[in-house]
PDB file of the backbone (N, CA, C, O) and the ligand in Angstrom, with CONECT records:
HET     ZN  A 101       1
ATOM      1  N   MET A   1    -131.084  44.563  58.731  1.00  0.00           N
ATOM      2  CA  MET A   1    -130.655  43.282  58.301  1.00  0.00           C
ATOM      3  C   MET A   1    -131.931  42.417  57.773  1.00  0.00           C
ATOM      4  O   MET A   1    -131.939  41.810  56.701  1.00  0.00           O
ATOM      5  N   GLY A   2    -132.924  42.457  58.629  1.00  0.00           N
ATOM      6  CA  GLY A   2    -134.159  41.663  58.217  1.00  0.00           C
ATOM      7  C   GLY A   2    -134.726  42.257  56.819  1.00  0.00           C
ATOM      8  O   GLY A   2    -135.337  41.533  56.034  1.00  0.00           O
ATOM      9  N   LYS A   3    -134.508  43.463  56.598  1.00  0.00           N
ATOM     10  CA  LYS A   3    -135.121  44.049  55.395  1.00  0.00           C
ATOM     11  C   LYS A   3    -134.246  43.423  54.118  1.00  0.00           C
ATOM     12  O   LYS A   3    -134.827  43.098  53.083  1.00  0.00           O
ATOM     13  N   LEU A   4    -132.977  43.298  54.256  1.00  0.00           N
ATOM     14  CA  LEU A   4    -132.016  42.861  53.318  1.00  0.00           C
ATOM     15  C   LEU A   4    -132.450  41.342  52.962  1.00  0.00           C
ATOM     16  O   LEU A   4    -132.493  40.949  51.796  1.00  0.00           O
ATOM     17  N   ILE A   5    -132.715  40.655  53.893  1.00  0.00           N
ATOM     18  CA  ILE A   5    -133.169  39.155  53.645  1.00  0.00           C
ATOM     19  C   ILE A   5    -134.560  39.170  53.000  1.00  0.00           C
ATOM     20  O   ILE A   5    -134.825  38.264  52.209  1.00  0.00           O
ATOM     21  N   LEU A   6    -135.455  40.098  53.261  1.00  0.00           N
ATOM     22  CA  LEU A   6    -136.687  40.231  52.639  1.00  0.00           C
ATOM     23  C   LEU A   6    -136.506  40.463  51.208  1.00  0.00           C
ATOM     24  O   LEU A   6    -137.146  39.778  50.409  1.00  0.00           O
ATOM     25  N   ILE A   7    -135.585  41.488  50.754  1.00  0.00           N
ATOM     26  CA  ILE A   7    -135.221  41.830  49.526  1.00  0.00           C
ATOM     27  C   ILE A   7    -134.697  40.720  48.779  1.00  0.00           C
ATOM     28  O   ILE A   7    -135.129  40.504  47.647  1.00  0.00           O
ATOM     29  N   VAL A   8    -133.792  39.979  49.305  1.00  0.00           N
ATOM     30  CA  VAL A   8    -133.148  38.824  48.613  1.00  0.00           C
ATOM     31  C   VAL A   8    -134.194  37.837  48.303  1.00  0.00           C
ATOM     32  O   VAL A   8    -134.274  37.323  47.187  1.00  0.00           O
ATOM     33  N   LEU A   9    -135.041  37.546  49.321  1.00  0.00           N
ATOM     34  CA  LEU A   9    -136.106  36.591  49.138  1.00  0.00           C
ATOM     35  C   LEU A   9    -137.037  36.941  47.973  1.00  0.00           C
ATOM     36  O   LEU A   9    -137.436  36.105  47.162  1.00  0.00           O
ATOM     37  N   THR A  10    -137.359  38.270  47.951  1.00  0.00           N
ATOM     38  CA  THR A  10    -138.244  38.705  46.881  1.00  0.00           C
ATOM     39  C   THR A  10    -137.586  38.410  45.549  1.00  0.00           C
ATOM     40  O   THR A  10    -138.219  37.843  44.659  1.00  0.00           O
ATOM     41  N   PHE A  11    -136.343  38.780  45.401  1.00  0.00           N
ATOM     42  CA  PHE A  11    -135.664  38.584  44.191  1.00  0.00           C
ATOM     43  C   PHE A  11    -135.596  37.033  43.680  1.00  0.00           C
ATOM     44  O   PHE A  11    -135.739  36.639  42.523  1.00  0.00           O
ATOM     45  N   ALA A  12    -135.343  36.271  44.835  1.00  0.00           N
ATOM     46  CA  ALA A  12    -135.260  34.743  44.555  1.00  0.00           C
ATOM     47  C   ALA A  12    -136.647  34.281  44.176  1.00  0.00           C
ATOM     48  O   ALA A  12    -136.751  33.399  43.324  1.00  0.00           O
ATOM     49  N   LEU A  13    -137.626  34.757  44.689  1.00  0.00           N
ATOM     50  CA  LEU A  13    -138.971  34.346  44.357  1.00  0.00           C
ATOM     51  C   LEU A  13    -139.364  34.734  43.025  1.00  0.00           C
ATOM     52  O   LEU A  13    -139.994  33.958  42.307  1.00  0.00           O
ATOM     53  N   ALA A  14    -138.986  36.043  42.605  1.00  0.00           N
ATOM     54  CA  ALA A  14    -139.250  36.665  41.306  1.00  0.00           C
ATOM     55  C   ALA A  14    -138.489  35.753  40.154  1.00  0.00           C
ATOM     56  O   ALA A  14    -139.056  35.328  39.147  1.00  0.00           O
ATOM     57  N   TRP A  15    -137.208  35.549  40.464  1.00  0.00           N
ATOM     58  CA  TRP A  15    -136.310  34.669  39.595  1.00  0.00           C
ATOM     59  C   TRP A  15    -136.968  33.305  39.483  1.00  0.00           C
ATOM     60  O   TRP A  15    -137.006  32.800  38.361  1.00  0.00           O
ATOM     61  N   TRP A  16    -137.443  32.707  40.420  1.00  0.00           N
ATOM     62  CA  TRP A  16    -138.014  31.354  40.379  1.00  0.00           C
ATOM     63  C   TRP A  16    -139.340  31.411  39.574  1.00  0.00           C
ATOM     64  O   TRP A  16    -139.637  30.507  38.793  1.00  0.00           O
ATOM     65  N   LEU A  17    -140.099  32.449  39.773  1.00  0.00           N
ATOM     66  CA  LEU A  17    -141.390  32.404  39.023  1.00  0.00           C
ATOM     67  C   LEU A  17    -141.080  32.638  37.698  1.00  0.00           C
ATOM     68  O   LEU A  17    -141.721  32.001  36.862  1.00  0.00           O
ATOM     69  N   LEU A  18    -140.080  33.557  37.259  1.00  0.00           N
ATOM     70  CA  LEU A  18    -139.640  33.787  35.874  1.00  0.00           C
ATOM     71  C   LEU A  18    -139.157  32.486  35.099  1.00  0.00           C
ATOM     72  O   LEU A  18    -139.466  32.232  33.935  1.00  0.00           O
ATOM     73  N   ARG A  19    -138.414  31.760  35.855  1.00  0.00           N
ATOM     74  CA  ARG A  19    -137.993  30.493  35.207  1.00  0.00           C
ATOM     75  C   ARG A  19    -139.186  29.602  35.118  1.00  0.00           C
ATOM     76  O   ARG A  19    -139.283  28.971  34.066  1.00  0.00           O
ATOM     77  N   LYS A  20    -140.003  29.449  35.911  1.00  0.00           N
ATOM     78  CA  LYS A  20    -141.249  28.636  35.945  1.00  0.00           C
ATOM     79  C   LYS A  20    -142.019  29.070  34.767  1.00  0.00           C
ATOM     80  O   LYS A  20    -142.539  28.240  34.021  1.00  0.00           O
ATOM     81  N   TYR A  21    -142.115  30.390  34.564  1.00  0.00           N
ATOM     82  CA  TYR A  21    -142.919  30.979  33.403  1.00  0.00           C
ATOM     83  C   TYR A  21    -142.323  30.636  32.021  1.00  0.00           C
ATOM     84  O   TYR A  21    -143.003  30.289  31.055  1.00  0.00           O
ATOM     85  N   GLN A  22    -140.928  30.775  32.031  1.00  0.00           N
ATOM     86  CA  GLN A  22    -140.314  30.527  30.792  1.00  0.00           C
ATOM     87  C   GLN A  22    -140.465  29.148  30.499  1.00  0.00           C
ATOM     88  O   GLN A  22    -140.806  28.834  29.359  1.00  0.00           O
ATOM     89  N   ARG A  23    -140.246  28.217  31.420  1.00  0.00           N
ATOM     90  CA  ARG A  23    -140.407  26.841  31.153  1.00  0.00           C
ATOM     91  C   ARG A  23    -141.860  26.400  30.754  1.00  0.00           C
ATOM     92  O   ARG A  23    -142.001  25.430  30.009  1.00  0.00           O
ATOM     93  N   SER A  24    -142.815  27.012  31.178  1.00  0.00           N
ATOM     94  CA  SER A  24    -144.114  26.795  30.687  1.00  0.00           C
ATOM     95  C   SER A  24    -144.400  27.342  29.293  1.00  0.00           C
ATOM     96  O   SER A  24    -145.242  26.847  28.545  1.00  0.00           O
ATOM     97  N   LEU A  25    -143.631  28.412  28.989  1.00  0.00           N
ATOM     98  CA  LEU A  25    -143.869  28.837  27.569  1.00  0.00           C
ATOM     99  C   LEU A  25    -143.102  27.864  26.594  1.00  0.00           C
ATOM    100  O   LEU A  25    -143.576  27.626  25.483  1.00  0.00           O
ATOM    101  N   THR A  26    -142.021  27.352  26.974  1.00  0.00           N
ATOM    102  CA  THR A  26    -141.382  26.489  26.043  1.00  0.00           C
ATOM    103  C   THR A  26    -142.110  25.092  25.854  1.00  0.00           C
ATOM    104  O   THR A  26    -142.083  24.444  24.807  1.00  0.00           O
ATOM    105  N   ARG A  27    -142.733  24.741  26.962  1.00  0.00           N
ATOM    106  CA  ARG A  27    -143.615  23.634  27.014  1.00  0.00           C
ATOM    107  C   ARG A  27    -144.717  23.882  26.057  1.00  0.00           C
ATOM    108  O   ARG A  27    -145.008  22.962  25.292  1.00  0.00           O
ATOM    109  N   ASP A  28    -145.346  24.959  25.997  1.00  0.00           N
ATOM    110  CA  ASP A  28    -146.583  25.208  25.216  1.00  0.00           C
ATOM    111  C   ASP A  28    -146.130  25.259  23.725  1.00  0.00           C
ATOM    112  O   ASP A  28    -146.872  24.975  22.784  1.00  0.00           O
ATOM    113  N   GLU A  29    -144.845  25.649  23.614  1.00  0.00           N
ATOM    114  CA  GLU A  29    -144.490  25.801  22.069  1.00  0.00           C
ATOM    115  C   GLU A  29    -144.348  24.384  21.422  1.00  0.00           C
ATOM    116  O   GLU A  29    -144.567  24.239  20.219  1.00  0.00           O
ATOM    117  N   ALA A  30    -144.009  23.417  22.165  1.00  0.00           N
ATOM    118  CA  ALA A  30    -143.711  22.134  21.603  1.00  0.00           C
ATOM    119  C   ALA A  30    -144.827  21.609  20.695  1.00  0.00           C
ATOM    120  O   ALA A  30    -144.519  21.156  19.593  1.00  0.00           O
ATOM    121  N   PRO A  31    -146.101  21.643  21.091  1.00  0.00           N
ATOM    122  CA  PRO A  31    -147.096  21.120  20.268  1.00  0.00           C
ATOM    123  C   PRO A  31    -147.228  21.767  18.942  1.00  0.00           C
ATOM    124  O   PRO A  31    -147.490  21.150  17.910  1.00  0.00           O
ATOM    125  N   HIS A  32    -147.029  23.052  19.027  1.00  0.00           N
ATOM    126  CA  HIS A  32    -147.042  23.789  17.676  1.00  0.00           C
ATOM    127  C   HIS A  32    -146.022  23.463  16.723  1.00  0.00           C
ATOM    128  O   HIS A  32    -146.266  23.583  15.522  1.00  0.00           O
ATOM    129  N   ALA A  33    -144.795  23.024  17.168  1.00  0.00           N
ATOM    130  CA  ALA A  33    -143.666  22.633  16.358  1.00  0.00           C
ATOM    131  C   ALA A  33    -144.018  21.357  15.801  1.00  0.00           C
ATOM    132  O   ALA A  33    -143.498  21.041  14.732  1.00  0.00           O
ATOM    133  N   VAL A  34    -144.828  20.572  16.370  1.00  0.00           N
ATOM    134  CA  VAL A  34    -145.002  19.235  15.829  1.00  0.00           C
ATOM    135  C   VAL A  34    -145.969  19.316  14.657  1.00  0.00           C
ATOM    136  O   VAL A  34    -145.938  20.293  13.908  1.00  0.00           O
ATOM    137  N   PRO A  35    -146.916  18.210  14.458  1.00  0.00           N
ATOM    138  CA  PRO A  35    -147.265  17.803  13.191  1.00  0.00           C
ATOM    139  C   PRO A  35    -147.847  18.837  12.378  1.00  0.00           C
ATOM    140  O   PRO A  35    -148.899  19.334  12.779  1.00  0.00           O
ATOM    141  N   GLU A  36    -147.311  19.267  11.243  1.00  0.00           N
ATOM    142  CA  GLU A  36    -147.801  19.987  10.131  1.00  0.00           C
ATOM    143  C   GLU A  36    -148.483  18.901   9.373  1.00  0.00           C
ATOM    144  O   GLU A  36    -148.212  17.717   9.574  1.00  0.00           O
ATOM    145  N   ASP A  37    -149.374  19.300   8.496  1.00  0.00           N
ATOM    146  CA  ASP A  37    -150.158  18.283   7.696  1.00  0.00           C
ATOM    147  C   ASP A  37    -149.036  17.855   6.597  1.00  0.00           C
ATOM    148  O   ASP A  37    -148.337  18.657   5.976  1.00  0.00           O
ATOM    149  N   MET A  38    -149.000  16.587   6.487  1.00  0.00           N
ATOM    150  CA  MET A  38    -148.055  16.057   5.465  1.00  0.00           C
ATOM    151  C   MET A  38    -148.941  15.515   4.312  1.00  0.00           C
ATOM    152  O   MET A  38    -149.929  14.795   4.449  1.00  0.00           O
ATOM    153  N   VAL A  39    -148.434  15.971   3.187  1.00  0.00           N
ATOM    154  CA  VAL A  39    -149.149  15.660   1.954  1.00  0.00           C
ATOM    155  C   VAL A  39    -148.323  14.755   1.018  1.00  0.00           C
ATOM    156  O   VAL A  39    -147.115  14.694   1.250  1.00  0.00           O
ATOM    157  N   ARG A  40    -148.782  14.105   0.077  1.00  0.00           N
ATOM    158  CA  ARG A  40    -148.032  13.231  -0.841  1.00  0.00           C
ATOM    159  C   ARG A  40    -148.092  13.671  -2.243  1.00  0.00           C
ATOM    160  O   ARG A  40    -149.163  13.914  -2.799  1.00  0.00           O
ATOM    161  N   CYS A  41    -146.869  13.781  -2.855  1.00  0.00           N
ATOM    162  CA  CYS A  41    -146.736  14.222  -4.194  1.00  0.00           C
ATOM    163  C   CYS A  41    -147.479  13.219  -5.182  1.00  0.00           C
ATOM    164  O   CYS A  41    -147.100  12.050  -5.255  1.00  0.00           O
ATOM    165  N   ASP A  42    -148.488  13.671  -5.902  1.00  0.00           N
ATOM    166  CA  ASP A  42    -149.216  12.760  -6.722  1.00  0.00           C
ATOM    167  C   ASP A  42    -148.443  12.205  -7.904  1.00  0.00           C
ATOM    168  O   ASP A  42    -148.928  11.270  -8.541  1.00  0.00           O
ATOM    169  N   HIS A  43    -147.267  12.726  -8.235  1.00  0.00           N
ATOM    170  CA  HIS A  43    -146.494  12.229  -9.301  1.00  0.00           C
ATOM    171  C   HIS A  43    -145.432  11.201  -8.770  1.00  0.00           C
ATOM    172  O   HIS A  43    -145.345  10.113  -9.339  1.00  0.00           O
ATOM    173  N   CYS A  44    -144.624  11.501  -7.707  1.00  0.00           N
ATOM    174  CA  CYS A  44    -143.486  10.645  -7.461  1.00  0.00           C
ATOM    175  C   CYS A  44    -143.703  10.156  -6.090  1.00  0.00           C
ATOM    176  O   CYS A  44    -142.881   9.386  -5.593  1.00  0.00           O
ATOM    177  N   GLY A  45    -144.901  10.599  -5.339  1.00  0.00           N
ATOM    178  CA  GLY A  45    -145.172   9.909  -4.071  1.00  0.00           C
ATOM    179  C   GLY A  45    -144.347  10.320  -2.746  1.00  0.00           C
ATOM    180  O   GLY A  45    -144.438   9.759  -1.654  1.00  0.00           O
ATOM    181  N   LEU A  46    -143.493  11.457  -3.083  1.00  0.00           N
ATOM    182  CA  LEU A  46    -142.799  12.020  -1.952  1.00  0.00           C
ATOM    183  C   LEU A  46    -143.796  12.679  -0.908  1.00  0.00           C
ATOM    184  O   LEU A  46    -144.809  13.281  -1.265  1.00  0.00           O
ATOM    185  N   HIS A  47    -143.442  12.522   0.329  1.00  0.00           N
ATOM    186  CA  HIS A  47    -144.279  13.162   1.415  1.00  0.00           C
ATOM    187  C   HIS A  47    -143.526  14.450   1.721  1.00  0.00           C
ATOM    188  O   HIS A  47    -142.302  14.446   1.858  1.00  0.00           O
ATOM    189  N   LEU A  48    -144.251  15.534   1.824  1.00  0.00           N
ATOM    190  CA  LEU A  48    -143.849  16.848   2.248  1.00  0.00           C
ATOM    191  C   LEU A  48    -144.742  17.629   3.063  1.00  0.00           C
ATOM    192  O   LEU A  48    -145.902  17.216   3.077  1.00  0.00           O
ATOM    193  N   PRO A  49    -144.474  18.710   3.781  1.00  0.00           N
ATOM    194  CA  PRO A  49    -145.442  19.497   4.426  1.00  0.00           C
ATOM    195  C   PRO A  49    -146.223  20.114   3.425  1.00  0.00           C
ATOM    196  O   PRO A  49    -145.777  20.416   2.318  1.00  0.00           O
ATOM    197  N   ARG A  50    -147.471  20.317   3.827  1.00  0.00           N
ATOM    198  CA  ARG A  50    -148.491  20.925   3.109  1.00  0.00           C
ATOM    199  C   ARG A  50    -148.006  22.391   2.514  1.00  0.00           C
ATOM    200  O   ARG A  50    -148.206  22.806   1.372  1.00  0.00           O
ATOM    201  N   SER A  51    -147.336  23.045   3.558  1.00  0.00           N
ATOM    202  CA  SER A  51    -146.960  24.360   3.189  1.00  0.00           C
ATOM    203  C   SER A  51    -145.923  24.543   2.108  1.00  0.00           C
ATOM    204  O   SER A  51    -145.823  25.596   1.479  1.00  0.00           O
ATOM    205  N   GLU A  52    -145.122  23.446   1.902  1.00  0.00           N
ATOM    206  CA  GLU A  52    -144.110  23.362   1.061  1.00  0.00           C
ATOM    207  C   GLU A  52    -144.563  22.803  -0.404  1.00  0.00           C
ATOM    208  O   GLU A  52    -143.791  22.828  -1.363  1.00  0.00           O
ATOM    209  N   SER A  53    -145.807  22.330  -0.472  1.00  0.00           N
ATOM    210  CA  SER A  53    -146.260  21.610  -1.593  1.00  0.00           C
ATOM    211  C   SER A  53    -146.830  22.516  -2.548  1.00  0.00           C
ATOM    212  O   SER A  53    -147.220  23.619  -2.166  1.00  0.00           O
ATOM    213  N   ARG A  54    -146.930  22.124  -3.897  1.00  0.00           N
ATOM    214  CA  ARG A  54    -147.666  22.919  -4.954  1.00  0.00           C
ATOM    215  C   ARG A  54    -148.969  22.110  -4.929  1.00  0.00           C
ATOM    216  O   ARG A  54    -149.002  20.883  -4.837  1.00  0.00           O
ATOM    217  N   VAL A  55    -150.109  22.967  -5.026  1.00  0.00           N
ATOM    218  CA  VAL A  55    -151.541  22.312  -5.089  1.00  0.00           C
ATOM    219  C   VAL A  55    -152.058  22.596  -6.422  1.00  0.00           C
ATOM    220  O   VAL A  55    -151.867  23.651  -7.027  1.00  0.00           O
ATOM    221  N   SER A  56    -152.785  21.507  -6.884  1.00  0.00           N
ATOM    222  CA  SER A  56    -153.482  21.773  -8.154  1.00  0.00           C
ATOM    223  C   SER A  56    -154.833  20.890  -7.894  1.00  0.00           C
ATOM    224  O   SER A  56    -154.821  19.663  -7.805  1.00  0.00           O
ATOM    225  N   GLY A  57    -155.828  21.588  -7.802  1.00  0.00           N
ATOM    226  CA  GLY A  57    -157.172  21.123  -7.415  1.00  0.00           C
ATOM    227  C   GLY A  57    -157.285  20.358  -6.117  1.00  0.00           C
ATOM    228  O   GLY A  57    -157.274  21.008  -5.072  1.00  0.00           O
ATOM    229  N   ASP A  58    -157.391  19.064  -6.078  1.00  0.00           N
ATOM    230  CA  ASP A  58    -157.268  18.338  -4.815  1.00  0.00           C
ATOM    231  C   ASP A  58    -156.076  17.629  -4.792  1.00  0.00           C
ATOM    232  O   ASP A  58    -155.961  16.783  -3.906  1.00  0.00           O
ATOM    233  N   LYS A  59    -155.083  17.807  -5.646  1.00  0.00           N
ATOM    234  CA  LYS A  59    -153.772  17.007  -5.619  1.00  0.00           C
ATOM    235  C   LYS A  59    -152.552  17.852  -5.219  1.00  0.00           C
ATOM    236  O   LYS A  59    -152.519  19.068  -5.412  1.00  0.00           O
ATOM    237  N   PHE A  60    -151.622  17.208  -4.694  1.00  0.00           N
ATOM    238  CA  PHE A  60    -150.436  17.934  -4.221  1.00  0.00           C
ATOM    239  C   PHE A  60    -149.285  17.508  -4.952  1.00  0.00           C
ATOM    240  O   PHE A  60    -149.295  16.382  -5.449  1.00  0.00           O
ATOM    241  N   PHE A  61    -148.239  18.299  -5.092  1.00  0.00           N
ATOM    242  CA  PHE A  61    -147.156  18.003  -5.872  1.00  0.00           C
ATOM    243  C   PHE A  61    -145.724  18.553  -5.078  1.00  0.00           C
ATOM    244  O   PHE A  61    -145.720  19.598  -4.429  1.00  0.00           O
ATOM    245  N   CYS A  62    -144.707  17.814  -5.213  1.00  0.00           N
ATOM    246  CA  CYS A  62    -143.463  18.238  -4.445  1.00  0.00           C
ATOM    247  C   CYS A  62    -142.883  19.346  -5.058  1.00  0.00           C
ATOM    248  O   CYS A  62    -142.241  20.110  -4.337  1.00  0.00           O
ATOM    249  N   SER A  63    -142.984  19.583  -6.255  1.00  0.00           N
ATOM    250  CA  SER A  63    -142.254  20.719  -6.947  1.00  0.00           C
ATOM    251  C   SER A  63    -143.112  21.247  -8.113  1.00  0.00           C
ATOM    252  O   SER A  63    -144.064  20.583  -8.524  1.00  0.00           O
ATOM    253  N   GLU A  64    -142.787  22.418  -8.640  1.00  0.00           N
ATOM    254  CA  GLU A  64    -143.353  23.000  -9.803  1.00  0.00           C
ATOM    255  C   GLU A  64    -143.263  22.072 -10.880  1.00  0.00           C
ATOM    256  O   GLU A  64    -144.247  21.945 -11.609  1.00  0.00           O
ATOM    257  N   GLU A  65    -142.175  21.365 -11.104  1.00  0.00           N
ATOM    258  CA  GLU A  65    -141.943  20.419 -12.167  1.00  0.00           C
ATOM    259  C   GLU A  65    -142.986  19.405 -12.235  1.00  0.00           C
ATOM    260  O   GLU A  65    -143.600  19.257 -13.292  1.00  0.00           O
ATOM    261  N   HIS A  66    -143.255  18.674 -11.189  1.00  0.00           N
ATOM    262  CA  HIS A  66    -144.147  17.574 -11.057  1.00  0.00           C
ATOM    263  C   HIS A  66    -145.537  18.004 -11.339  1.00  0.00           C
ATOM    264  O   HIS A  66    -146.346  17.298 -11.941  1.00  0.00           O
ATOM    265  N   LEU A  67    -145.779  19.183 -10.883  1.00  0.00           N
ATOM    266  CA  LEU A  67    -147.065  19.815 -11.071  1.00  0.00           C
ATOM    267  C   LEU A  67    -147.440  19.857 -12.546  1.00  0.00           C
ATOM    268  O   LEU A  67    -148.478  19.383 -13.007  1.00  0.00           O
ATOM    269  N   HIS A  68    -146.381  20.543 -13.315  1.00  0.00           N
ATOM    270  CA  HIS A  68    -146.559  20.626 -14.706  1.00  0.00           C
ATOM    271  C   HIS A  68    -146.603  19.320 -15.520  1.00  0.00           C
ATOM    272  O   HIS A  68    -147.300  19.165 -16.522  1.00  0.00           O
ATOM    273  N   LEU A  69    -145.803  18.416 -14.993  1.00  0.00           N
ATOM    274  CA  LEU A  69    -145.758  16.978 -15.617  1.00  0.00           C
ATOM    275  C   LEU A  69    -147.104  16.427 -15.474  1.00  0.00           C
ATOM    276  O   LEU A  69    -147.492  15.636 -16.335  1.00  0.00           O
ATOM    277  N   HIS A  70    -147.874  16.744 -14.490  1.00  0.00           N
ATOM    278  CA  HIS A  70    -149.250  16.133 -14.451  1.00  0.00           C
ATOM    279  C   HIS A  70    -150.353  17.057 -15.160  1.00  0.00           C
ATOM    280  O   HIS A  70    -151.547  16.762 -15.139  1.00  0.00           O
ATOM    281  N   GLY A  71    -149.903  18.075 -15.719  1.00  0.00           N
ATOM    282  CA  GLY A  71    -150.765  18.874 -16.442  1.00  0.00           C
ATOM    283  C   GLY A  71    -151.627  19.675 -15.571  1.00  0.00           C
ATOM    284  O   GLY A  71    -152.456  20.443 -16.059  1.00  0.00           O
TER     285      GLY A  71
HETATM  286 ZN    ZN A 101    -142.859  14.795  -6.909  1.00  0.00          ZN2+
END
């Protein structure tokens, strides 16, 4: 009987640690999800994430079209 309680307690502890671990993982993810560099289209002034922008020299554009409009 005492053994069974020990097993149950071990599982409860393992489950608790797992939950705590998962929670710490999701908390760590939050800062990564946050600010990506925002850049401004040099043609229309639209703000967009750097990864979605077209770059020409030191200028950023929101679309291929605006990049071409600026030469
Ligand atoms: Zn634009």
